FIFIMI-478349 format. One record per residue: residue number from 1; x negated, y negated, z of N, C-alpha, C in turn. Coordinates in steps of 0.02 Angstrom, whole numbers, plus 50000, padded with zeros to 5 digits. Atoms other than C-alpha are relative to their C-alpha. Layout:
BEGIN
<NUM, <X, Y, Z>, <X, Y, Z>, <X, Y, Z>>
...
//
This chain:
BEGIN
<1, <49986, 49978, 49937>, <45396, 45459, 53418>, <50063, 49983, 50032>>
<2, <49942, 50000, 49999>, <45566, 45505, 53463>, <50005, 50015, 50078>>
<3, <49989, 49970, 49908>, <45626, 45525, 53659>, <50084, 49979, 50028>>
<4, <49964, 50000, 49976>, <45773, 45535, 53748>, <50005, 49944, 50068>>
<5, <50027, 50053, 49952>, <45809, 45368, 53875>, <50077, 50026, 50024>>
<6, <49912, 50002, 49977>, <45969, 45395, 54014>, <49982, 49979, 50038>>
<7, <50002, 50051, 49931>, <46028, 45268, 54124>, <50056, 50014, 50053>>
<8, <49926, 49967, 49955>, <46143, 45343, 54274>, <50013, 49952, 50061>>
<9, <49984, 50043, 49936>, <46218, 45209, 54382>, <50059, 50053, 50023>>
<10, <49948, 50004, 49977>, <46352, 45210, 54490>, <50061, 50025, 49988>>
<11, <49944, 50000, 50035>, <46492, 45212, 54381>, <50015, 50040, 49938>>
<12, <50011, 49995, 50076>, <46426, 45244, 54212>, <49941, 50043, 49991>>
<13, <50050, 49960, 50009>, <46311, 45347, 54120>, <49981, 49983, 49928>>
<14, <50012, 50003, 50072>, <46218, 45284, 53951>, <49933, 50028, 49986>>
<15, <50079, 49950, 50050>, <46103, 45415, 53837>, <49996, 49951, 49932>>
<16, <50011, 50031, 50055>, <46014, 45319, 53697>, <49943, 50063, 49962>>
<17, <50050, 49974, 50028>, <45892, 45391, 53580>, <49920, 49936, 49978>>
<18, <50056, 50048, 50002>, <45721, 45288, 53569>, <49939, 50057, 49935>>
<19, <50009, 49990, 50081>, <45649, 45286, 53384>, <49947, 49942, 49970>>
<20, <50033, 50057, 50011>, <45526, 45170, 53301>, <49993, 49945, 50031>>
<21, <49975, 50044, 49925>, <45510, 45069, 53475>, <50081, 49978, 49988>>
<22, <49942, 50034, 49991>, <45683, 45035, 53465>, <50060, 50033, 50042>>
<23, <49936, 49944, 50005>, <45851, 45107, 53541>, <50041, 50029, 49937>>
<24, <49983, 49973, 50086>, <45895, 45198, 53368>, <50082, 49991, 50019>>
<25, <49913, 49988, 50001>, <46083, 45249, 53444>, <49998, 50003, 50080>>
<26, <49961, 49994, 49937>, <46193, 45244, 53597>, <50046, 50050, 50030>>
<27, <49930, 49947, 49991>, <46317, 45373, 53694>, <50006, 49985, 50061>>
<28, <49988, 50026, 49952>, <46409, 45315, 53842>, <50050, 50061, 50031>>
<29, <49947, 49936, 49960>, <46471, 45471, 53942>, <50035, 49996, 50049>>
<30, <49936, 50035, 49939>, <46613, 45447, 54053>, <49995, 50068, 50067>>
<31, <50038, 49937, 49947>, <46575, 45539, 54214>, <49959, 50022, 50005>>
<32, <50071, 49962, 49975>, <46391, 45582, 54198>, <49994, 50061, 49987>>
<33, <50029, 49915, 49982>, <46322, 45746, 54239>, <50056, 50044, 50017>>
<34, <49919, 49957, 49958>, <46504, 45795, 54324>, <50026, 50030, 49926>>
<35, <49953, 50003, 50067>, <46554, 45795, 54132>, <49971, 50031, 49951>>
<36, <50036, 49977, 50052>, <46441, 45917, 54054>, <49990, 50029, 49930>>
<37, <49988, 49990, 50069>, <46514, 45955, 53891>, <49999, 49929, 49944>>
<38, <49984, 50053, 50051>, <46535, 45772, 53848>, <49914, 49980, 49989>>
<39, <50065, 49989, 50006>, <46340, 45775, 53908>, <49967, 50032, 49928>>
<40, <50029, 49933, 50056>, <46303, 45920, 53777>, <50019, 49963, 49937>>
<41, <49985, 50038, 50060>, <46400, 45824, 53634>, <49949, 49971, 49982>>
<42, <50049, 50034, 49984>, <46302, 45686, 53680>, <49917, 49986, 49971>>
<43, <50063, 49972, 50003>, <46141, 45758, 53662>, <49984, 50004, 49919>>
<44, <50014, 49973, 50056>, <46153, 45827, 53501>, <50037, 49941, 49948>>
<45, <49953, 50042, 50047>, <46258, 45684, 53419>, <49911, 49952, 49983>>
<46, <50059, 50037, 50011>, <46075, 45590, 53458>, <49942, 50041, 50002>>
<47, <50030, 49968, 50023>, <45980, 45735, 53390>, <49953, 50025, 50072>>
<48, <50039, 49976, 49959>, <45896, 45770, 53565>, <49938, 50061, 49987>>
<49, <50056, 49953, 49984>, <45810, 45942, 53505>, <49944, 49985, 49957>>
<50, <50073, 50007, 50053>, <45689, 45829, 53380>, <49971, 49964, 50042>>
<51, <50017, 50057, 49951>, <45641, 45713, 53531>, <49924, 50038, 50048>>
<52, <50065, 49945, 49942>, <45462, 45756, 53637>, <50027, 49975, 50040>>
<53, <49985, 50023, 49933>, <45518, 45686, 53779>, <50071, 49981, 50038>>
<54, <49940, 50039, 49941>, <45650, 45630, 53930>, <50000, 49973, 50033>>
<55, <50014, 50048, 49947>, <45651, 45476, 54019>, <50069, 49981, 50057>>
<56, <49964, 50032, 49965>, <45776, 45435, 54173>, <50008, 49951, 50035>>
<57, <50008, 50047, 49939>, <45829, 45290, 54264>, <50055, 50015, 50039>>
<58, <49948, 50001, 49959>, <45933, 45329, 54407>, <50028, 49970, 50071>>
<59, <49984, 50033, 49941>, <46024, 45258, 54554>, <50029, 50039, 50042>>
<60, <49947, 49922, 49968>, <46113, 45430, 54590>, <49943, 50045, 50015>>
<61, <50030, 49951, 49984>, <45975, 45529, 54663>, <50021, 50092, 50007>>
<62, <49978, 49915, 49974>, <46066, 45674, 54713>, <50022, 50049, 49917>>
<63, <49989, 49982, 50054>, <46106, 45693, 54526>, <49949, 50017, 49962>>
<64, <50070, 49989, 50042>, <45925, 45694, 54484>, <49998, 50076, 49978>>
<65, <50014, 49906, 50026>, <45905, 45903, 54481>, <50039, 50010, 49950>>
<66, <49943, 50002, 50028>, <46071, 45904, 54401>, <49983, 49985, 49924>>
<67, <49998, 50043, 50067>, <46014, 45809, 54248>, <49945, 50036, 49987>>
<68, <50078, 49953, 50040>, <45821, 45883, 54238>, <50017, 50078, 49992>>
<69, <49972, 49935, 50010>, <45931, 46069, 54241>, <50025, 49974, 49935>>
<70, <49970, 50001, 50069>, <46023, 46002, 54078>, <49959, 49989, 49954>>
<71, <50061, 50021, 50073>, <45874, 45920, 53971>, <49964, 50060, 49982>>
<72, <50042, 49940, 49993>, <45772, 46065, 54018>, <50052, 50059, 49967>>
<73, <49975, 49924, 50047>, <45908, 46214, 53972>, <50044, 49977, 49934>>
<74, <49965, 49982, 50062>, <45992, 46126, 53837>, <49958, 49963, 49920>>
<75, <50035, 50042, 50069>, <45863, 46019, 53739>, <49926, 50036, 50009>>
<76, <50084, 49969, 49976>, <45681, 46125, 53807>, <49987, 49945, 50009>>
<77, <50047, 50037, 49994>, <45607, 45986, 53856>, <49990, 49972, 50086>>
<78, <50020, 50002, 49926>, <45541, 45911, 54036>, <50026, 49961, 50009>>
<79, <49956, 50061, 49985>, <45648, 45760, 54105>, <49943, 49969, 50065>>
<80, <50026, 50049, 49968>, <45537, 45624, 54151>, <50018, 49956, 50074>>
<81, <49938, 50035, 49968>, <45631, 45522, 54320>, <49947, 49928, 50007>>
<82, <50038, 50082, 49993>, <45566, 45326, 54314>, <49990, 50004, 50086>>
<83, <50024, 50024, 49935>, <45482, 45286, 54482>, <49947, 49950, 50013>>
<84, <50039, 50044, 49966>, <45366, 45148, 54575>, <49943, 50031, 49961>>
<85, <50071, 49963, 50018>, <45233, 45273, 54519>, <49965, 49981, 49933>>
<86, <50014, 49999, 50080>, <45247, 45266, 54327>, <49925, 49916, 49990>>
<87, <50039, 50072, 50016>, <45115, 45135, 54250>, <50068, 49972, 49971>>
<88, <49958, 50053, 50030>, <45202, 44978, 54207>, <49975, 49929, 49963>>
<89, <50027, 50050, 50036>, <45182, 44830, 54082>, <49987, 49933, 50051>>
<90, <50003, 50069, 49954>, <45206, 44718, 54225>, <49971, 50014, 50052>>
<91, <50027, 50003, 49969>, <45154, 44682, 54380>, <50062, 50042, 50075>>
<92, <49950, 49979, 49943>, <45246, 44751, 54557>, <49939, 49945, 50065>>
<93, <50027, 50063, 49948>, <45221, 44587, 54675>, <50063, 50022, 50072>>
<94, <49964, 49997, 49956>, <45344, 44652, 54817>, <50000, 50050, 50080>>
<95, <50026, 49971, 49929>, <45324, 44706, 55011>, <50010, 50071, 50011>>
<96, <49993, 49900, 50001>, <45423, 44905, 54976>, <50012, 50021, 49953>>
<97, <50009, 50001, 50068>, <45390, 44925, 54800>, <50060, 50073, 49992>>
<98, <49963, 49926, 50035>, <45474, 45118, 54826>, <50081, 49973, 50021>>
<99, <49920, 50041, 49968>, <45650, 45012, 54883>, <50046, 49992, 49911>>
<100, <49981, 50021, 50078>, <45661, 44964, 54684>, <50016, 50037, 49963>>
<101, <49964, 49947, 50037>, <45786, 45046, 54594>, <49980, 50008, 49931>>
<102, <50022, 49984, 50056>, <45729, 45113, 54441>, <50027, 49968, 49956>>
<103, <49952, 50032, 50054>, <45858, 45037, 54336>, <49991, 49897, 49997>>
<104, <50048, 50077, 49981>, <45797, 44855, 54414>, <49917, 50013, 49967>>
<105, <50074, 50006, 50012>, <45628, 44900, 54369>, <50008, 50007, 49893>>
<106, <50003, 49990, 50085>, <45679, 44953, 54165>, <50042, 49934, 49985>>
<107, <49994, 50053, 50021>, <45774, 44805, 54172>, <49961, 49926, 49969>>
<108, <50034, 50081, 50002>, <45642, 44664, 54229>, <49935, 50035, 49941>>
<109, <50045, 49973, 50042>, <45511, 44788, 54107>, <50039, 49942, 49900>>
<110, <49973, 50012, 50072>, <45639, 44774, 53942>, <49988, 49928, 49981>>
<111, <50005, 50074, 50026>, <45645, 44569, 53976>, <49937, 49982, 49978>>
<112, <50063, 50047, 50004>, <45481, 44530, 53981>, <49982, 50029, 49906>>
<113, <50006, 49971, 50055>, <45468, 44640, 53819>, <50026, 49979, 49948>>
<114, <49974, 50034, 50062>, <45583, 44543, 53722>, <49994, 49931, 50019>>
<115, <50008, 50062, 49984>, <45585, 44380, 53803>, <49960, 49954, 50038>>
<116, <50055, 50009, 49954>, <45418, 44345, 53906>, <50013, 49981, 50059>>
<117, <50002, 50029, 49932>, <45399, 44283, 54067>, <49968, 49944, 50028>>
<118, <49954, 49967, 49948>, <45439, 44201, 54177>, <50076, 50034, 49978>>
<119, <49927, 49985, 50016>, <45619, 44283, 54167>, <50052, 50010, 50039>>
<120, <49979, 49950, 49938>, <45769, 44341, 54263>, <50059, 50018, 49970>>
<121, <49969, 49973, 50026>, <45893, 44456, 54233>, <50052, 50038, 50016>>
<122, <49955, 49987, 49947>, <46057, 44479, 54287>, <50031, 50059, 49970>>
<123, <49990, 49948, 50029>, <46124, 44665, 54280>, <50069, 50013, 50048>>
<124, <49934, 50010, 49974>, <46321, 44664, 54285>, <50008, 50094, 49998>>
<125, <49989, 49926, 50001>, <46339, 44865, 54358>, <50058, 49986, 50028>>
<126, <49962, 49995, 49914>, <46439, 44920, 54504>, <50003, 49907, 50037>>
<127, <50014, 50055, 49960>, <46350, 44785, 54586>, <49951, 49952, 49955>>
<128, <50038, 50068, 50050>, <46274, 44615, 54509>, <49924, 50002, 50045>>
<129, <50075, 49991, 49984>, <46082, 44626, 54520>, <49978, 49943, 49957>>
<130, <50048, 50052, 50006>, <45967, 44484, 54494>, <49927, 50040, 49989>>
<131, <50081, 49983, 49997>, <45779, 44532, 54448>, <49958, 49962, 49963>>
<132, <50047, 50085, 50012>, <45633, 44405, 54436>, <49959, 50030, 49981>>
<133, <50059, 50000, 50035>, <45489, 44423, 54334>, <49955, 49925, 50001>>
<134, <50016, 50088, 50015>, <45367, 44268, 54368>, <49958, 49984, 49951>>
<135, <50024, 50011, 50041>, <45259, 44159, 54302>, <49935, 50027, 49970>>
<136, <50026, 49963, 50014>, <45125, 44273, 54299>, <49994, 50072, 49995>>
<137, <49973, 49943, 50024>, <45228, 44430, 54247>, <49983, 50049, 50070>>
<138, <49993, 49944, 49914>, <45231, 44530, 54436>, <50098, 49982, 50008>>
<139, <49929, 49970, 49986>, <45413, 44595, 54464>, <49983, 49960, 50093>>
<140, <50014, 50044, 49937>, <45434, 44479, 54632>, <50102, 49998, 50047>>
<141, <49925, 49989, 49957>, <45639, 44542, 54692>, <50025, 49978, 49974>>
<142, <49944, 50033, 50016>, <45787, 44442, 54659>, <50058, 49986, 50054>>
<143, <49955, 50024, 49936>, <45964, 44448, 54739>, <50062, 50057, 49966>>
<144, <49952, 49933, 49995>, <46116, 44589, 54763>, <50066, 49956, 50007>>
<145, <49943, 50025, 49993>, <46294, 44533, 54739>, <50041, 50059, 49989>>
<146, <49933, 49933, 50033>, <46470, 44647, 54725>, <49984, 49991, 49913>>
<147, <49980, 50020, 50053>, <46499, 44666, 54562>, <50081, 50006, 49969>>
<148, <49917, 50012, 50024>, <46672, 44654, 54459>, <50047, 50046, 50004>>
<149, <49938, 49975, 50010>, <46732, 44816, 54470>, <50015, 50024, 50108>>
<150, <50028, 50001, 49922>, <46676, 44814, 54683>, <50073, 49950, 50007>>
<151, <49937, 50057, 50002>, <46799, 44641, 54683>, <50069, 50001, 49990>>
<152, <49919, 49969, 50008>, <46944, 44696, 54607>, <50022, 50054, 50040>>
<153, <49974, 49959, 49972>, <46954, 44848, 54675>, <50015, 49994, 50084>>
<154, <50006, 50032, 49907>, <46909, 44791, 54852>, <50080, 49956, 50026>>
<155, <49929, 50072, 49967>, <47060, 44657, 54842>, <50058, 50076, 49997>>
<156, <49950, 49948, 49971>, <47171, 44828, 54797>, <50022, 50032, 50042>>
<157, <50010, 49937, 49938>, <47117, 44949, 54921>, <50010, 49980, 50070>>
<158, <49989, 50015, 49924>, <47119, 44809, 55080>, <50074, 49949, 49998>>
<159, <49951, 50015, 49991>, <47278, 44731, 55036>, <50073, 50021, 49986>>
<160, <49955, 49921, 50011>, <47451, 44800, 55042>, <50050, 49965, 49926>>
<161, <49958, 49996, 50046>, <47525, 44707, 54870>, <49949, 49985, 49939>>
<162, <50033, 50037, 50063>, <47381, 44663, 54746>, <49967, 50075, 49953>>
<163, <50004, 49930, 50048>, <47378, 44791, 54609>, <49926, 50006, 49968>>
<164, <50049, 49983, 50033>, <47230, 44870, 54535>, <50006, 49988, 49917>>
<165, <49980, 50055, 50055>, <47187, 44767, 54382>, <49949, 50034, 49954>>
<166, <50049, 49998, 50044>, <47090, 44833, 54215>, <49952, 49938, 49969>>
<167, <50021, 50075, 50037>, <46973, 44694, 54127>, <49984, 50014, 49948>>
<168, <50000, 49946, 50081>, <47014, 44732, 53947>, <49948, 49902, 49983>>
<169, <50040, 50038, 50063>, <46902, 44627, 53805>, <50040, 49945, 50018>>
<170, <49951, 50057, 50031>, <47047, 44535, 53759>, <50048, 49941, 50054>>
<171, <49985, 50068, 49944>, <47076, 44411, 53930>, <50002, 49943, 49970>>
<172, <50000, 50076, 50030>, <47127, 44233, 53878>, <49983, 49958, 50068>>
<173, <49990, 50032, 49950>, <47113, 44172, 54053>, <50032, 49950, 50021>>
<174, <49949, 50003, 49995>, <47262, 44168, 54075>, <50018, 49986, 50078>>
<175, <49987, 50010, 49942>, <47343, 44141, 54252>, <50054, 49999, 50033>>
<176, <49909, 49972, 49954>, <47532, 44186, 54270>, <50020, 50038, 50012>>
<177, <49955, 49936, 49944>, <47540, 44336, 54345>, <49943, 50018, 50057>>
<178, <50042, 50007, 49960>, <47457, 44395, 54505>, <49926, 50049, 49956>>
<179, <50055, 49948, 50034>, <47338, 44535, 54382>, <49956, 49967, 49981>>
<180, <50038, 50073, 50027>, <47302, 44374, 54275>, <49939, 49971, 50054>>
<181, <50033, 50042, 49956>, <47259, 44266, 54418>, <49935, 50051, 50039>>
<182, <50051, 49967, 49969>, <47146, 44425, 54503>, <49947, 49999, 49940>>
<183, <50058, 49993, 50066>, <47050, 44440, 54310>, <49961, 49931, 50013>>
<184, <50010, 50051, 50002>, <47038, 44253, 54304>, <49943, 49976, 50056>>
<185, <50041, 50014, 49929>, <46964, 44234, 54507>, <49933, 50046, 50008>>
<186, <50067, 49996, 50012>, <46831, 44366, 54461>, <49970, 49997, 49955>>
<187, <50054, 50027, 50071>, <46766, 44324, 54282>, <49967, 49943, 50037>>
<188, <50032, 50061, 49977>, <46749, 44140, 54367>, <49964, 49983, 50069>>
<189, <50047, 49978, 49959>, <46681, 44194, 54510>, <49940, 50016, 50017>>
<190, <50043, 49975, 50026>, <46567, 44286, 54417>, <49940, 49952, 49963>>
<191, <50050, 50054, 50035>, <46509, 44152, 54316>, <49978, 49945, 50048>>
<192, <50037, 50056, 49938>, <46492, 44039, 54477>, <49945, 50027, 50035>>
<193, <50060, 49949, 49969>, <46383, 44164, 54556>, <49927, 50016, 49946>>
<194, <50064, 50002, 50058>, <46261, 44171, 54384>, <49974, 49947, 49998>>
<195, <50019, 50068, 49995>, <46261, 44002, 54380>, <49959, 49974, 50058>>
<196, <50028, 50024, 49938>, <46217, 43963, 54574>, <49949, 50046, 50005>>
<197, <50042, 49959, 49976>, <46100, 44117, 54600>, <49923, 49971, 49956>>
<198, <50068, 50033, 50070>, <45999, 44069, 54422>, <49987, 49952, 50014>>
<199, <50023, 50066, 49978>, <45978, 43908, 54473>, <49968, 49989, 50057>>
<200, <50047, 49985, 49949>, <45921, 43958, 54646>, <49940, 50020, 50000>>
<201, <50050, 49956, 50021>, <45794, 44087, 54571>, <49956, 49954, 49969>>
<202, <50066, 50019, 50049>, <45731, 43975, 54449>, <49960, 49932, 50049>>
<203, <50002, 50067, 49985>, <45731, 43797, 54537>, <49943, 50028, 50105>>
<204, <50038, 49985, 49936>, <45666, 43879, 54733>, <49950, 50046, 49995>>
<205, <50050, 49959, 50015>, <45584, 44034, 54692>, <49942, 50028, 49945>>
<206, <50075, 49998, 50038>, <45485, 44014, 54537>, <49974, 49931, 49977>>
<207, <50008, 50073, 50028>, <45486, 43824, 54516>, <49984, 49998, 49945>>
<208, <49992, 50031, 50087>, <45520, 43839, 54331>, <50063, 50006, 50000>>
<209, <49924, 50005, 50042>, <45669, 43757, 54252>, <50009, 50049, 49933>>
<210, <50001, 49975, 50064>, <45615, 43843, 54087>, <50011, 50068, 50003>>
<211, <49980, 49907, 50010>, <45647, 44035, 54131>, <50036, 50011, 49982>>
<212, <49940, 49989, 50056>, <45745, 44125, 54018>, <50037, 50040, 50041>>
<213, <49943, 49964, 49991>, <45896, 44195, 54063>, <50026, 50062, 49986>>
<214, <49954, 49956, 50048>, <45962, 44361, 53990>, <50043, 50034, 50053>>
<215, <49937, 49961, 49966>, <46110, 44483, 54058>, <50005, 50055, 49969>>
<216, <49986, 49946, 50055>, <46154, 44647, 54012>, <50057, 50047, 50060>>
<217, <49928, 49973, 49962>, <46302, 44774, 54093>, <50021, 49986, 49960>>
<218, <49964, 49980, 50059>, <46440, 44846, 54022>, <50084, 49929, 50020>>
<219, <49943, 50061, 49973>, <46550, 44676, 54113>, <49958, 49912, 49976>>
<220, <50026, 50064, 50009>, <46441, 44542, 54039>, <49999, 49955, 49958>>
<221, <49957, 50045, 50036>, <46507, 44492, 53886>, <50058, 49976, 50042>>
<222, <49961, 50018, 49965>, <46670, 44493, 53974>, <49997, 49927, 50058>>
<223, <49998, 50045, 49957>, <46609, 44395, 54105>, <49960, 49905, 49989>>
<224, <50046, 50056, 50036>, <46496, 44273, 54016>, <50011, 49961, 49936>>
<225, <49963, 50046, 50061>, <46563, 44233, 53828>, <50011, 49934, 50023>>
<226, <49974, 50067, 50036>, <46569, 44056, 53810>, <49966, 49959, 50059>>
<227, <50018, 50013, 49939>, <46480, 44017, 53969>, <49936, 49935, 49977>>
<228, <50048, 50057, 50023>, <46396, 43829, 53966>, <49917, 50004, 50029>>
<229, <50054, 49997, 49969>, <46237, 43873, 54003>, <49945, 50061, 49942>>
<230, <50024, 49945, 50047>, <46080, 43973, 53893>, <49997, 50059, 50024>>
<231, <50003, 49934, 49970>, <46092, 44150, 53942>, <50008, 50043, 49934>>
<232, <49988, 49972, 50043>, <46046, 44295, 53809>, <50043, 50053, 50036>>
<233, <49963, 49945, 49980>, <46190, 44445, 53826>, <49965, 50060, 49958>>
<234, <50024, 49946, 50049>, <46077, 44614, 53776>, <50018, 50067, 50043>>
<235, <49962, 49921, 49982>, <46177, 44770, 53778>, <49972, 50036, 50027>>
<236, <50044, 49937, 50035>, <46052, 44898, 53754>, <49923, 49970, 50044>>
<237, <50066, 50044, 49995>, <45909, 44792, 53865>, <49960, 50065, 50063>>
<238, <50038, 49943, 49951>, <45889, 44931, 54021>, <49975, 50062, 49957>>
<239, <50050, 49955, 50062>, <45863, 45076, 53872>, <49941, 49984, 49998>>
<240, <50031, 50034, 50056>, <45763, 44971, 53788>, <49921, 49965, 50051>>
<241, <50050, 49989, 49956>, <45654, 44949, 53959>, <49959, 50063, 50007>>
<242, <50027, 49932, 50017>, <45642, 45116, 53965>, <49942, 50047, 49969>>
<243, <50018, 49943, 50087>, <45594, 45166, 53801>, <49929, 49962, 50018>>
<244, <50054, 50033, 49980>, <45443, 45026, 53832>, <49958, 50037, 50039>>
<245, <50036, 49973, 49963>, <45389, 45106, 53992>, <50004, 50061, 49964>>
<246, <50009, 49959, 50015>, <45409, 45273, 53916>, <49932, 50014, 49946>>
<247, <50054, 50001, 50052>, <45280, 45239, 53778>, <49939, 49971, 50023>>
<248, <50039, 50029, 49935>, <45173, 45139, 53921>, <49967, 50050, 50028>>
<249, <50035, 49938, 49974>, <45139, 45319, 53983>, <49983, 50066, 49940>>
<250, <50020, 49926, 50054>, <45106, 45437, 53835>, <49926, 49989, 49998>>
//
């Protein structure tokens, strides 16, 4: 049972192929659906024409119809768009479930499938989101904070002299220039947020100090590698969760 999985974020889009109960291959598409030729190349690379279905998680509703057209016209299959109305392998205990982002649902489902429950997921995207599944396997909410790109871009845009910085993989935690000082502040600031928010969610919300913590998203490794607390860095968690939901709805 092969399927195409699409994770549309505010700043990045990732497409994966689901096969044999795992994410078999992943392609990142810069610009997402605004770059149709690269989307077509990604779909060809993932052998999308061999797939039976496609499931999309999007935090940008305006582009969903374009994705539907793209998948139907290029691949010839109908695109399913994840919502709270899908059958889910976890419960939802949330006052307004229609407000939960599709990516957050996928993260929670993927985390439970891989690590069990209770579990906390930190997703490093444009925003830094935390999602919580409780002791009874119910999604109960979480926390949302500014992400790394928002933090550094805002400093550049709202000050006269602070530069725009790129968060490179080989950053060595130096503090010997304005650029490095901004990177260090962003990195340690996000580590502090992960530490404080996850501790609060464990102690005050879940009342369970043994809840598993995992992290996903493009900046997870950059921010958390070497952190002195247990945290699983899981690069394909969102797509994996989409795959689990796809199978659950067959």
